[in-house]
C-alpha positions, 0 to 999 in steps of 0.5 A, spaced: 225 510 737 226 517 738 232 520 735 236 525 738 238 532 735 246 530 735 244 524 731 240 528 726 246 533 726 251 528 724 246 525 718 250 527 712 243 528 708 241 533 713 248 537 713 248 537 705 241 540 705 243 545 711 249 547 708 246 548 701 241 553 705 246 557 708 250 558 702 243 560 699 242 565 704 249 568 704 249 569 697 242 571 695 243 579 698 248 579 692 243 577 687 238 582 689 244 588 690 245 588 682 238 588 680 237 595 680 243 598 677 246 597 670 251 591 668 258 593 670 260 594 662 254 599 661 258 605 662 264 602 658 259 600 652 256 607 652 263 611 652 265 606 646 259 608 642 260 615 643 267 615 641 265 611 635 259 616 633 263 623 634 265 628 629 273 625 629 271 618 628 266 620 622 271 624 619 277 619 620 272 614 617 270 618 611 278 619 609 279 612 610 273 610 606 275 614 600 282 612 601 280 605 600 276 605 595 281 609 591 286 604 592 281 598 590 279 602 583 286 605 581 291 600 584 292 594 579 298 591 582 295 590 589 296 583 592 291 579 595 293 581 603 293 588 601 286 587 598 283 584 604 286 589 608 282 594 604 276 591 605 277 591 612 278 598 612 272 599 608 268 594 613 270 599 619 268 605 615 261 602 614 260 601 621 262 607 624 259 611 618 252 607 618 249 611 624 250 617 620 248 614 614 241 611 617 240 618 620 241 622 614 236 617 610 231 618 616 232 611 619 233 610 626 232 605 631 227 604 636 226 609 642 224 605 649 222 610 654 
């Protein structure tokens, strides 16, 4: 027996497949639109990197590194929380100074062209 088009359209399986295809075709242009450019957060990360490796950040991290080191060496009565806070300051100073320190030793990251 021959089915009519109206019977085929009302079939739930055919409707599901058709709607899935329509949604796929409607959203595929958005997927291709983001392929050529960068990710949305790239500019914010580049700005943060330039802020953390600038001269002001380097000077602040050197001062914080020296002050935290002196407090750990000469501070006999420091409590556990104060020591942990100083270790956090030292860790942040190492992170900020890491780029300059490795560059001074001649070690740099990979260059990608």
